[in-house]
N, CA, C and O atoms as a GROMACS GRO file, in nm:
protein
  572
    1MET      N    1   3.000  -3.565   0.536
    1MET     CA    2   2.871  -3.500   0.557
    1MET      C    3   2.766  -3.576   0.476
    1MET      O    4   2.794  -3.626   0.368
    2ASN      N    5   2.649  -3.582   0.528
    2ASN     CA    6   2.538  -3.653   0.466
    2ASN      C    7   2.500  -3.585   0.334
    2ASN      O    8   2.480  -3.464   0.331
    3LYS      N    9   2.490  -3.662   0.226
    3LYS     CA   10   2.458  -3.607   0.094
    3LYS      C   11   2.319  -3.544   0.092
    3LYS      O   12   2.298  -3.442   0.026
    4LYS      N   13   2.223  -3.602   0.165
    4LYS     CA   14   2.088  -3.545   0.170
    4LYS      C   15   2.090  -3.408   0.238
    4LYS      O   16   2.021  -3.317   0.193
    5LEU      N   17   2.168  -3.394   0.343
    5LEU     CA   18   2.177  -3.266   0.413
    5LEU      C   19   2.238  -3.159   0.322
    5LEU      O   20   2.190  -3.046   0.319
    6VAL      N   21   2.341  -3.196   0.248
    6VAL     CA   22   2.404  -3.102   0.154
    6VAL      C   23   2.302  -3.060   0.048
    6VAL      O   24   2.294  -2.941   0.014
    7LEU      N   25   2.227  -3.154  -0.004
    7LEU     CA   26   2.126  -3.123  -0.105
    7LEU      C   27   2.019  -3.030  -0.048
    7LEU      O   28   1.978  -2.935  -0.116
    8VAL      N   29   1.972  -3.056   0.073
    8VAL     CA   30   1.871  -2.970   0.136
    8VAL      C   31   1.925  -2.829   0.153
    8VAL      O   32   1.853  -2.732   0.126
    9VAL      N   33   2.048  -2.815   0.197
    9VAL     CA   34   2.108  -2.682   0.215
    9VAL      C   35   2.118  -2.609   0.082
    9VAL      O   36   2.088  -2.490   0.075
   10ILE      N   37   2.157  -2.677  -0.022
   10ILE     CA   38   2.168  -2.615  -0.155
   10ILE      C   39   2.030  -2.570  -0.203
   10ILE      O   40   2.017  -2.459  -0.256
   11VAL      N   41   1.929  -2.653  -0.186
   11VAL     CA   42   1.793  -2.616  -0.227
   11VAL      C   43   1.745  -2.495  -0.148
   11VAL      O   44   1.685  -2.404  -0.205
   12MET      N   45   1.769  -2.493  -0.018
   12MET     CA   46   1.725  -2.380   0.065
   12MET      C   47   1.794  -2.250   0.023
   12MET      O   48   1.730  -2.146   0.016
   13ILE      N   49   1.922  -2.256  -0.004
   13ILE     CA   50   1.995  -2.137  -0.047
   13ILE      C   51   1.941  -2.089  -0.182
   13ILE      O   52   1.923  -1.969  -0.202
   14THR      N   53   1.916  -2.181  -0.272
   14THR     CA   54   1.861  -2.145  -0.404
   14THR      C   55   1.725  -2.079  -0.389
   14THR      O   56   1.699  -1.977  -0.452
   15LEU      N   57   1.637  -2.136  -0.308
   15LEU     CA   58   1.504  -2.078  -0.288
   15LEU      C   59   1.513  -1.939  -0.224
   15LEU      O   60   1.441  -1.848  -0.265
   16ALA      N   61   1.599  -1.924  -0.126
   16ALA     CA   62   1.615  -1.794  -0.062
   16ALA      C   63   1.664  -1.690  -0.161
   16ALA      O   64   1.619  -1.576  -0.159
   17THR      N   65   1.756  -1.728  -0.249
   17THR     CA   66   1.807  -1.637  -0.351
   17THR      C   67   1.696  -1.594  -0.446
   17THR      O   68   1.687  -1.476  -0.481
   18VAL      N   69   1.612  -1.688  -0.489
   18VAL     CA   70   1.501  -1.656  -0.580
   18VAL      C   71   1.403  -1.561  -0.514
   18VAL      O   72   1.360  -1.464  -0.577
   19VAL      N   73   1.367  -1.586  -0.388
   19VAL     CA   74   1.274  -1.498  -0.316
   19VAL      C   75   1.332  -1.358  -0.302
   19VAL      O   76   1.260  -1.260  -0.325
   20ILE      N   77   1.457  -1.346  -0.266
   20ILE     CA   78   1.521  -1.215  -0.251
   20ILE      C   79   1.526  -1.142  -0.384
   20ILE      O   80   1.495  -1.022  -0.390
   21GLU      N   81   1.563  -1.210  -0.492
   21GLU     CA   82   1.569  -1.146  -0.623
   21GLU      C   83   1.432  -1.101  -0.670
   21GLU      O   84   1.419  -0.992  -0.726
   22THR      N   85   1.328  -1.183  -0.648
   22THR     CA   86   1.192  -1.147  -0.688
   22THR      C   87   1.144  -1.025  -0.611
   22THR      O   88   1.089  -0.932  -0.670
   23THR      N   89   1.166  -1.024  -0.480
   23THR     CA   90   1.125  -0.911  -0.397
   23THR      C   91   1.198  -0.784  -0.439
   23THR      O   92   1.138  -0.677  -0.446
   24THR      N   93   1.327  -0.795  -0.468
   24THR     CA   94   1.405  -0.679  -0.512
   24THR      C   95   1.352  -0.626  -0.646
   24THR      O   96   1.341  -0.505  -0.664
   25THR      N   97   1.320  -0.715  -0.739
   25THR     CA   98   1.266  -0.674  -0.869
   25THR      C   99   1.133  -0.603  -0.852
   25THR      O  100   1.111  -0.499  -0.914
   26ILE      N  101   1.044  -0.657  -0.771
   26ILE     CA  102   0.915  -0.593  -0.747
   26ILE      C  103   0.936  -0.455  -0.686
   26ILE      O  104   0.872  -0.359  -0.728
   27GLN      N  105   1.023  -0.444  -0.586
   27GLN     CA  106   1.046  -0.314  -0.522
   27GLN      C  107   1.105  -0.214  -0.622
   27GLN      O  108   1.070  -0.097  -0.617
   28GLN      N  109   1.192  -0.258  -0.711
   28GLN     CA  110   1.247  -0.168  -0.813
   28GLN      C  111   1.137  -0.119  -0.906
   28GLN      O  112   1.137  -0.002  -0.945
   29GLN      N  113   1.043  -0.205  -0.943
   29GLN     CA  114   0.933  -0.164  -1.029
   29GLN      C  115   0.842  -0.065  -0.957
   29GLN      O  116   0.796   0.032  -1.016
   30VAL      N  117   0.817  -0.089  -0.828
   30VAL     CA  118   0.736   0.005  -0.749
   30VAL      C  119   0.808   0.139  -0.739
   30VAL      O  120   0.745   0.243  -0.755
   31ASP      N  121   0.938   0.138  -0.714
   31ASP     CA  122   1.014   0.262  -0.705
   31ASP      C  123   1.007   0.340  -0.836
   31ASP      O  124   0.998   0.463  -0.835
   32ALA      N  125   1.010   0.270  -0.950
   32ALA     CA  126   1.000   0.337  -1.079
   32ALA      C  127   0.865   0.405  -1.094
   32ALA      O  128   0.858   0.517  -1.146
   33VAL      N  129   0.758   0.340  -1.051
   33VAL     CA  130   0.623   0.398  -1.061
   33VAL      C  131   0.609   0.517  -0.967
   33VAL      O  132   0.553   0.619  -1.004
   34THR      N  133   0.661   0.504  -0.844
   34THR     CA  134   0.641   0.608  -0.744
   34THR      C  135   0.737   0.726  -0.759
   34THR      O  136   0.723   0.825  -0.687
   35SER      N  137   0.833   0.717  -0.848
   35SER     CA  138   0.927   0.828  -0.865
   35SER      C  139   0.870   0.940  -0.951
   35SER      O  140   0.934   1.044  -0.968
   36LYS      N  141   0.752   0.922  -1.006
   36LYS     CA  142   0.691   1.025  -1.090
   36LYS      C  143   0.643   1.142  -1.005
   36LYS      O  144   0.626   1.127  -0.884
   37ARG      N  145   0.621   1.257  -1.065
   37ARG     CA  146   0.587   1.381  -0.996
   37ARG      C  147   0.466   1.373  -0.905
   37ARG      O  148   0.461   1.442  -0.803
   38ASP      N  149   0.368   1.291  -0.939
   38ASP     CA  150   0.242   1.288  -0.865
   38ASP      C  151   0.258   1.236  -0.722
   38ASP      O  152   0.170   1.260  -0.639
   39PHE      N  153   0.366   1.168  -0.692
   39PHE     CA  154   0.387   1.111  -0.559
   39PHE      C  155   0.461   1.213  -0.473
   39PHE      O  156   0.582   1.205  -0.458
   40GLN      N  157   0.387   1.310  -0.417
   40GLN     CA  158   0.451   1.420  -0.346
   40GLN      C  159   0.482   1.388  -0.202
   40GLN      O  160   0.571   1.451  -0.145
   41GLY      N  161   0.415   1.296  -0.140
   41GLY     CA  162   0.442   1.273   0.001
   41GLY      C  163   0.414   1.133   0.045
   41GLY      O  164   0.314   1.072   0.004
   42GLY      N  165   0.501   1.081   0.128
   42GLY     CA  166   0.475   0.960   0.202
   42GLY      C  167   0.432   0.839   0.124
   42GLY      O  168   0.335   0.774   0.163
   43THR      N  169   0.499   0.804   0.017
   43THR     CA  170   0.462   0.685  -0.059
   43THR      C  171   0.482   0.561   0.027
   43THR      O  172   0.589   0.541   0.084
   44GLN      N  173   0.379   0.478   0.034
   44GLN     CA  174   0.384   0.354   0.110
   44GLN      C  175   0.348   0.238   0.018
   44GLN      O  176   0.262   0.252  -0.069
   45THR      N  177   0.415   0.125   0.037
   45THR     CA  178   0.383   0.006  -0.042
   45THR      C  179   0.362  -0.113   0.049
   45THR      O  180   0.416  -0.119   0.159
   46SER      N  181   0.282  -0.206   0.001
   46SER     CA  182   0.265  -0.335   0.067
   46SER      C  183   0.258  -0.439  -0.044
   46SER      O  184   0.194  -0.418  -0.147
   47ILE      N  185   0.325  -0.552  -0.021
   47ILE     CA  186   0.332  -0.656  -0.122
   47ILE      C  187   0.283  -0.786  -0.060
   47ILE      O  188   0.328  -0.825   0.048
   48PHE      N  189   0.191  -0.854  -0.129
   48PHE     CA  190   0.147  -0.986  -0.087
   48PHE      C  191   0.140  -1.073  -0.212
   48PHE      O  192   0.063  -1.046  -0.305
   49GLU      N  193   0.221  -1.177  -0.213
   49GLU     CA  194   0.236  -1.265  -0.329
   49GLU      C  195   0.266  -1.180  -0.452
   49GLU      O  196   0.367  -1.109  -0.450
   50ASN      N  197   0.185  -1.182  -0.559
   50ASN     CA  198   0.211  -1.103  -0.679
   50ASN      C  199   0.141  -0.968  -0.678
   50ASN      O  200   0.153  -0.891  -0.774
   51ASP      N  201   0.067  -0.938  -0.572
   51ASP     CA  202  -0.005  -0.811  -0.564
   51ASP      C  203   0.082  -0.705  -0.498
   51ASP      O  204   0.142  -0.728  -0.393
   52VAL      N  205   0.086  -0.588  -0.561
   52VAL     CA  206   0.160  -0.474  -0.507
   52VAL      C  207   0.060  -0.361  -0.486
   52VAL      O  208  -0.010  -0.321  -0.579
   53TYR      N  209   0.054  -0.310  -0.364
   53TYR     CA  210  -0.040  -0.203  -0.328
   53TYR      C  211   0.042  -0.078  -0.295
   53TYR      O  212   0.138  -0.085  -0.218
   54VAL      N  213   0.005   0.035  -0.354
   54VAL     CA  214   0.078   0.160  -0.333
   54VAL      C  215  -0.022   0.268  -0.291
   54VAL      O  216  -0.126   0.285  -0.353
   55ALA      N  217   0.012   0.340  -0.186
   55ALA     CA  218  -0.069   0.454  -0.141
   55ALA      C  219   0.024   0.571  -0.112
   55ALA      O  220   0.138   0.551  -0.071
   56TRP      N  221  -0.025   0.693  -0.136
   56TRP     CA  222   0.054   0.813  -0.112
   56TRP      C  223  -0.042   0.931  -0.098
   56TRP      O  224  -0.161   0.918  -0.124
   57TRP      N  225   0.010   1.044  -0.056
   57TRP     CA  226  -0.074   1.163  -0.058
   57TRP      C  227  -0.012   1.267  -0.148
   57TRP      O  228   0.110   1.276  -0.162
   58THR      N  229  -0.100   1.345  -0.210
   58THR     CA  230  -0.057   1.443  -0.308
   58THR      C  231  -0.144   1.568  -0.297
   58THR      O  232  -0.257   1.561  -0.248
   59ASN      N  233  -0.093   1.681  -0.342
   59ASN     CA  234  -0.165   1.807  -0.336
   59ASN      C  235  -0.206   1.852  -0.476
   59ASN      O  236  -0.221   1.972  -0.498
   60LYS      N  237  -0.225   1.762  -0.568
   60LYS     CA  238  -0.263   1.797  -0.705
   60LYS      C  239  -0.402   1.859  -0.715
   60LYS      O  240  -0.431   1.929  -0.812
   61THR      N  241  -0.488   1.834  -0.616
   61THR     CA  242  -0.626   1.884  -0.621
   61THR      C  243  -0.644   2.015  -0.545
   61THR      O  244  -0.756   2.066  -0.539
   62GLY      N  245  -0.538   2.070  -0.486
   62GLY     CA  246  -0.549   2.194  -0.408
   62GLY      C  247  -0.543   2.168  -0.259
   62GLY      O  248  -0.517   2.260  -0.181
   63ASN      N  249  -0.567   2.046  -0.218
   63ASN     CA  250  -0.543   2.005  -0.080
   63ASN      C  251  -0.493   1.861  -0.084
   63ASN      O  252  -0.509   1.791  -0.184
   64ASP      N  253  -0.432   1.817   0.024
   64ASP     CA  254  -0.374   1.683   0.026
   64ASP      C  255  -0.481   1.576   0.021
   64ASP      O  256  -0.577   1.579   0.099
   65GLU      N  257  -0.464   1.481  -0.070
   65GLU     CA  258  -0.556   1.369  -0.085
   65GLU      C  259  -0.476   1.238  -0.085
   65GLU      O  260  -0.360   1.236  -0.128
   66VAL      N  261  -0.536   1.130  -0.037
   66VAL     CA  262  -0.473   0.999  -0.037
   66VAL      C  263  -0.509   0.929  -0.168
   66VAL      O  264  -0.626   0.912  -0.201
   67MET      N  265  -0.406   0.888  -0.240
   67MET     CA  266  -0.423   0.819  -0.367
   67MET      C  267  -0.377   0.674  -0.352
   67MET      O  268  -0.303   0.640  -0.261
   68TYR      N  269  -0.424   0.589  -0.445
   68TYR     CA  270  -0.399   0.446  -0.435
   68TYR      C  271  -0.390   0.384  -0.575
   68TYR      O  272  -0.463   0.423  -0.666
   69ARG      N  273  -0.299   0.287  -0.590
   69ARG     CA  274  -0.291   0.207  -0.712
   69ARG      C  275  -0.259   0.063  -0.675
   69ARG      O  276  -0.200   0.035  -0.571
   70LEU      N  277  -0.300  -0.030  -0.763
   70LEU     CA  278  -0.283  -0.173  -0.741
   70LEU      C  279  -0.219  -0.237  -0.863
   70LEU      O  280  -0.253  -0.204  -0.977
   71SER      N  281  -0.126  -0.329  -0.838
   71SER     CA  282  -0.072  -0.413  -0.944
   71SER      C  283  -0.098  -0.558  -0.906
   71SER      O  284  -0.066  -0.600  -0.795
   72SER      N  285  -0.156  -0.633  -0.998
   72SER     CA  286  -0.180  -0.776  -0.974
   72SER      C  287  -0.081  -0.864  -1.047
   72SER      O  288  -0.094  -0.986  -1.048
   73ASP      N  289   0.020  -0.801  -1.110
   73ASP     CA  290   0.119  -0.878  -1.186
   73ASP      C  291   0.261  -0.844  -1.143
   73ASP      O  292   0.350  -0.824  -1.225
   74ALA      N  293   0.280  -0.837  -1.012
   74ALA     CA  294   0.413  -0.814  -0.953
   74ALA      C  295   0.475  -0.681  -0.994
   74ALA      O  296   0.597  -0.671  -1.004
   75GLY      N  297   0.393  -0.580  -1.019
   75GLY     CA  298   0.445  -0.446  -1.048
   75GLY      C  299   0.469  -0.417  -1.195
   75GLY      O  300   0.521  -0.310  -1.227
   76LYS      N  301   0.434  -0.506  -1.284
   76LYS     CA  302   0.453  -0.480  -1.428
   76LYS      C  303   0.356  -0.372  -1.477
   76LYS      O  304   0.395  -0.284  -1.554
   77THR      N  305   0.231  -0.380  -1.432
   77THR     CA  306   0.132  -0.278  -1.468
   77THR      C  307   0.054  -0.241  -1.341
   77THR      O  308   0.050  -0.318  -1.245
   78PHE      N  309  -0.007  -0.123  -1.342
   78PHE     CA  310  -0.085  -0.076  -1.229
   78PHE      C  311  -0.220  -0.025  -1.277
   78PHE      O  312  -0.234   0.022  -1.390
   79THR      N  313  -0.320  -0.034  -1.189
   79THR     CA  314  -0.451   0.022  -1.218
   79THR      C  315  -0.441   0.174  -1.220
   79THR      O  316  -0.341   0.231  -1.177
   80ASP      N  317  -0.546   0.239  -1.271
   80ASP     CA  318  -0.553   0.384  -1.261
   80ASP      C  319  -0.556   0.423  -1.115
   80ASP      O  320  -0.600   0.345  -1.030
   81LYS      N  321  -0.509   0.544  -1.083
   81LYS     CA  322  -0.508   0.588  -0.943
   81LYS      C  323  -0.651   0.617  -0.897
   81LYS      O  324  -0.737   0.658  -0.974
   82VAL      N  325  -0.672   0.594  -0.768
   82VAL     CA  326  -0.801   0.615  -0.703
   82VAL      C  327  -0.780   0.709  -0.586
   82VAL      O  328  -0.687   0.691  -0.508
   83ASN      N  329  -0.866   0.809  -0.573
   83ASN     CA  330  -0.863   0.900  -0.459
   83ASN      C  331  -0.941   0.834  -0.345
   83ASN      O  332  -1.064   0.830  -0.349
   84LEU      N  333  -0.871   0.784  -0.244
   84LEU     CA  334  -0.939   0.716  -0.133
   84LEU      C  335  -0.998   0.813  -0.031
   84LEU      O  336  -1.096   0.780   0.035
   85SER      N  337  -0.940   0.931  -0.018
   85SER     CA  338  -0.986   1.024   0.086
   85SER      C  339  -1.096   1.117   0.035
   85SER      O  340  -1.202   1.128   0.097
   86ASN      N  341  -1.071   1.184  -0.076
   86ASN     CA  342  -1.169   1.273  -0.138
   86ASN      C  343  -1.234   1.368  -0.037
   86ASN      O  344  -1.356   1.372  -0.023
   87THR      N  345  -1.150   1.445   0.032
   87THR     CA  346  -1.198   1.537   0.137
   87THR      C  347  -1.154   1.679   0.104
   87THR      O  348  -1.042   1.717   0.140
   88PRO      N  349  -1.238   1.759   0.039
   88PRO     CA  350  -1.199   1.893  -0.002
   88PRO      C  351  -1.179   1.992   0.115
   88PRO      O  352  -1.116   2.095   0.096
   89ASN      N  353  -1.232   1.961   0.234
   89ASN     CA  354  -1.223   2.056   0.346
   89ASN      C  355  -1.115   2.021   0.447
   89ASN      O  356  -1.105   2.086   0.552
   90SER      N  357  -1.034   1.921   0.418
   90SER     CA  358  -0.923   1.888   0.507
   90SER      C  359  -0.810   1.825   0.427
   90SER      O  360  -0.831   1.778   0.315
   91ASP      N  361  -0.692   1.823   0.486
   91ASP     CA  362  -0.577   1.758   0.425
   91ASP      C  363  -0.569   1.615   0.474
   91ASP      O  364  -0.583   1.588   0.593
   92SER      N  365  -0.545   1.524   0.382
   92SER     CA  366  -0.532   1.382   0.413
   92SER      C  367  -0.384   1.348   0.398
   92SER      O  368  -0.330   1.351   0.287
   93VAL      N  369  -0.318   1.314   0.509
   93VAL     CA  370  -0.172   1.297   0.509
   93VAL      C  371  -0.130   1.176   0.593
   93VAL      O  372  -0.212   1.111   0.658
   94ASP      N  373  -0.001   1.149   0.590
   94ASP     CA  374   0.061   1.044   0.672
   94ASP      C  375  -0.002   0.908   0.648
   94ASP      O  376  -0.044   0.841   0.742
   95VAL      N  377  -0.007   0.867   0.523
   95VAL     CA  378  -0.072   0.742   0.484
   95VAL      C  379   0.013   0.621   0.524
   95VAL      O  380   0.136   0.625   0.522
   96GLU      N  381  -0.056   0.514   0.560
   96GLU     CA  382   0.004   0.383   0.586
   96GLU      C  383  -0.080   0.279   0.513
   96GLU      O  384  -0.200   0.298   0.496
   97ILE      N  385  -0.017   0.170   0.470
   97ILE     CA  386  -0.090   0.064   0.399
   97ILE      C  387  -0.038  -0.071   0.445
   97ILE      O  388   0.080  -0.088   0.474
   98SER      N  389  -0.130  -0.167   0.451
   98SER     CA  390  -0.095  -0.303   0.488
   98SER      C  391  -0.185  -0.399   0.412
   98SER      O  392  -0.304  -0.372   0.391
   99ALA      N  393  -0.129  -0.513   0.369
   99ALA     CA  394  -0.207  -0.611   0.293
   99ALA      C  395  -0.170  -0.752   0.337
   99ALA      O  396  -0.054  -0.780   0.367
  100ASP      N  397  -0.271  -0.839   0.341
  100ASP     CA  398  -0.248  -0.978   0.377
  100ASP      C  399  -0.369  -1.062   0.336
  100ASP      O  400  -0.482  -1.033   0.376
  101GLU      N  401  -0.345  -1.164   0.256
  101GLU     CA  402  -0.448  -1.261   0.216
  101GLU      C  403  -0.578  -1.199   0.168
  101GLU      O  404  -0.686  -1.235   0.216
  102GLY      N  405  -0.569  -1.106   0.076
  102GLY     CA  406  -0.688  -1.048   0.014
  102GLY      C  407  -0.746  -0.928   0.086
  102GLY      O  408  -0.841  -0.868   0.036
  103ARG      N  409  -0.692  -0.893   0.200
  103ARG     CA  410  -0.740  -0.776   0.273
  103ARG      C  411  -0.634  -0.666   0.266
  103ARG      O  412  -0.515  -0.691   0.283
  104VAL      N  413  -0.681  -0.543   0.241
  104VAL     CA  414  -0.592  -0.428   0.234
  104VAL      C  415  -0.649  -0.320   0.324
  104VAL      O  416  -0.768  -0.290   0.318
  105ALA      N  417  -0.564  -0.262   0.408
  105ALA     CA  418  -0.606  -0.153   0.495
  105ALA      C  419  -0.519  -0.031   0.465
  105ALA      O  420  -0.396  -0.040   0.465
  106VAL      N  421  -0.585   0.082   0.440
  106VAL     CA  422  -0.514   0.208   0.418
  106VAL      C  423  -0.562   0.306   0.524
  106VAL      O  424  -0.682   0.334   0.534
  107SER      N  425  -0.469   0.358   0.602
  107SER     CA  426  -0.505   0.455   0.706
  107SER      C  427  -0.429   0.585   0.682
  107SER      O  428  -0.324   0.587   0.618
  108TRP      N  429  -0.485   0.694   0.734
  108TRP     CA  430  -0.421   0.825   0.722
  108TRP      C  431  -0.484   0.919   0.824
  108TRP      O  432  -0.576   0.880   0.896
  109TRP      N  433  -0.435   1.041   0.829
  109TRP     CA  434  -0.487   1.145   0.918
  109TRP      C  435  -0.561   1.250   0.836
  109TRP      O  436  -0.512   1.294   0.732
  110GLU      N  437  -0.677   1.289   0.883
  110GLU     CA  438  -0.754   1.401   0.827
  110GLU      C  439  -0.726   1.522   0.915
  110GLU      O  440  -0.751   1.520   1.035
  111ARG      N  441  -0.674   1.630   0.852
  111ARG     CA  442  -0.635   1.748   0.930
  111ARG      C  443  -0.686   1.877   0.866
  111ARG      O  444  -0.678   1.894   0.744
  112ASN      N  445  -0.737   1.966   0.950
  112ASN     CA  446  -0.766   2.105   0.913
  112ASN      C  447  -0.757   2.189   1.040
  112ASN      O  448  -0.698   2.144   1.138
  113GLN      N  449  -0.814   2.310   1.040
  113GLN     CA  450  -0.801   2.398   1.156
  113GLN      C  451  -0.865   2.340   1.283
  113GLN      O  452  -0.822   2.373   1.393
  114THR      N  453  -0.967   2.255   1.270
  114THR     CA  454  -1.038   2.203   1.387
  114THR      C  455  -1.033   2.050   1.396
  114THR      O  456  -1.086   1.994   1.492
  115LEU      N  457  -0.971   1.983   1.301
  115LEU     CA  458  -0.976   1.838   1.294
  115LEU      C  459  -0.835   1.780   1.285
  115LEU      O  460  -0.751   1.831   1.211
  116ASN      N  461  -0.810   1.676   1.360
  116ASN     CA  462  -0.686   1.600   1.352
  116ASN      C  463  -0.721   1.457   1.390
  116ASN      O  464  -0.705   1.416   1.505
  117GLU      N  465  -0.771   1.381   1.292
  117GLU     CA  466  -0.833   1.253   1.322
  117GLU      C  467  -0.779   1.141   1.234
  117GLU      O  468  -0.765   1.158   1.112
  118PRO      N  469  -0.747   1.025   1.295
  118PRO     CA  470  -0.706   0.910   1.214
  118PRO      C  471  -0.828   0.841   1.154
  118PRO      O  472  -0.932   0.827   1.219
  119VAL      N  473  -0.814   0.798   1.028
  119VAL     CA  474  -0.922   0.726   0.958
  119VAL      C  475  -0.862   0.607   0.885
  119VAL      O  476  -0.740   0.595   0.870
  120ILE      N  477  -0.951   0.518   0.840
  120ILE     CA  478  -0.906   0.398   0.769
  120ILE      C  479  -1.012   0.357   0.667
  120ILE      O  480  -1.132   0.378   0.688
  121ARG      N  481  -0.966   0.298   0.558
  121ARG     CA  482  -1.056   0.232   0.461
  121ARG      C  483  -1.003   0.091   0.440
  121ARG      O  484  -0.882   0.069   0.434
  122ILE      N  485  -1.094  -0.005   0.430
  122ILE     CA  486  -1.055  -0.145   0.422
  122ILE      C  487  -1.114  -0.208   0.296
  122ILE      O  488  -1.228  -0.183   0.259
  123SER      N  489  -1.032  -0.291   0.232
  123SER     CA  490  -1.075  -0.370   0.117
  123SER      C  491  -1.070  -0.517   0.154
  123SER      O  492  -0.975  -0.564   0.216
  124ASN      N  493  -1.173  -0.589   0.116
  124ASN     CA  494  -1.177  -0.734   0.139
  124ASN      C  495  -1.170  -0.812   0.008
  124ASN      O  496  -1.191  -0.933   0.007
  125ASP      N  497  -1.139  -0.742  -0.104
  125ASP     CA  498  -1.133  -0.809  -0.235
  125ASP      C  499  -1.001  -0.780  -0.307
  125ASP      O  500  -0.999  -0.744  -0.424
  126ASN      N  501  -0.892  -0.796  -0.234
  126ASN     CA  502  -0.757  -0.778  -0.291
  126ASN      C  503  -0.731  -0.635  -0.337
  126ASN      O  504  -0.653  -0.614  -0.430
  127GLY      N  505  -0.794  -0.537  -0.274
  127GLY     CA  506  -0.767  -0.398  -0.307
  127GLY      C  507  -0.839  -0.346  -0.428
  127GLY      O  508  -0.807  -0.237  -0.476
  128LYS      N  509  -0.937  -0.419  -0.479
  128LYS     CA  510  -1.011  -0.372  -0.596
  128LYS      C  511  -1.113  -0.265  -0.559
  128LYS      O  512  -1.131  -0.168  -0.632
  129THR      N  513  -1.181  -0.282  -0.445
  129THR     CA  514  -1.276  -0.182  -0.395
  129THR      C  515  -1.254  -0.164  -0.245
  129THR      O  516  -1.197  -0.252  -0.179
  130PHE      N  517  -1.298  -0.051  -0.193
  130PHE     CA  518  -1.281  -0.020  -0.052
  130PHE      C  519  -1.414   0.017   0.012
  130PHE      O  520  -1.502   0.074  -0.053
  131GLY      N  521  -1.427  -0.016   0.140
  131GLY     CA  522  -1.544   0.023   0.217
  131GLY      C  523  -1.536   0.172   0.249
  131GLY      O  524  -1.446   0.241   0.202
  132PRO      N  525  -1.630   0.221   0.330
  132PRO     CA  526  -1.635   0.363   0.362
  132PRO      C  527  -1.519   0.405   0.453
  132PRO      O  528  -1.450   0.321   0.510
  133VAL      N  529  -1.499   0.536   0.464
  133VAL     CA  530  -1.400   0.590   0.556
  133VAL      C  531  -1.451   0.567   0.698
  133VAL      O  532  -1.563   0.606   0.732
  134LEU      N  533  -1.368   0.504   0.780
  134LEU     CA  534  -1.404   0.478   0.920
  134LEU      C  535  -1.322   0.571   1.009
  134LEU      O  536  -1.200   0.579   0.995
  135LYS      N  537  -1.388   0.640   1.100
  135LYS     CA  538  -1.321   0.733   1.192
  135LYS      C  539  -1.275   0.655   1.314
  135LYS      O  540  -1.356   0.597   1.386
  136LEU      N  541  -1.144   0.654   1.337
  136LEU     CA  542  -1.086   0.570   1.442
  136LEU      C  543  -1.087   0.638   1.579
  136LEU      O  544  -1.086   0.568   1.680
  137ALA      N  545  -1.090   0.770   1.586
  137ALA     CA  546  -1.078   0.839   1.713
  137ALA      C  547  -1.210   0.856   1.786
  137ALA      O  548  -1.211   0.897   1.902
  138SER      N  549  -1.321   0.827   1.721
  138SER     CA  550  -1.453   0.844   1.782
  138SER      C  551  -1.479   0.730   1.879
  138SER      O  552  -1.444   0.615   1.853
  139ASP      N  553  -1.542   0.762   1.993
  139ASP     CA  554  -1.585   0.659   2.085
  139ASP      C  555  -1.707   0.588   2.028
  139ASP      O  556  -1.778   0.643   1.944
  140GLY      N  557  -1.732   0.467   2.074
  140GLY     CA  558  -1.845   0.392   2.024
  140GLY      C  559  -1.810   0.314   1.899
  140GLY      O  560  -1.692   0.298   1.867
  141PRO      N  561  -1.912   0.266   1.828
  141PRO     CA  562  -1.886   0.187   1.706
  141PRO      C  563  -1.811   0.270   1.602
  141PRO      O  564  -1.834   0.390   1.586
  142ILE      N  565  -1.722   0.202   1.531
  142ILE     CA  566  -1.648   0.271   1.424
  142ILE      C  567  -1.739   0.279   1.302
  142ILE      O  568  -1.801   0.180   1.263
  143GLY      N  569  -1.747   0.395   1.244
  143GLY     CA  570  -1.830   0.406   1.125
  143GLY      C  571  -1.845   0.549   1.081
  143GLY      O  572  -1.912   0.577   0.981
   0.00000   0.00000   0.00000
């Protein structure tokens, strides 16, 4: 067998092992953070490079709200939690999160006796700040 081919295979296996171990370590750190009492429903995570984004909904305020935290150091530390929904007249539930190349999208459902609407907030600065709540079910421009 060609020595170069053997070397390439060994390097590829080594790199794959490092990536898997790093991803597993980050997920374990996220699991440790999200296992605390405040994460009452639907914890979602998204990982891009060393950034870990976590969103969940909780009823700590008397109604369900979407909360968010960010880690820029592979899950070693996290920012303070941020209430992304802040809707006292409806429950914010069923959160989803996605991140890629500095953009983060967090979507959820706003529900009460007369409302059942999907909404989204988007960040273009690695999850540090978010734009306004955008209503997805409305016809016409989103806003």
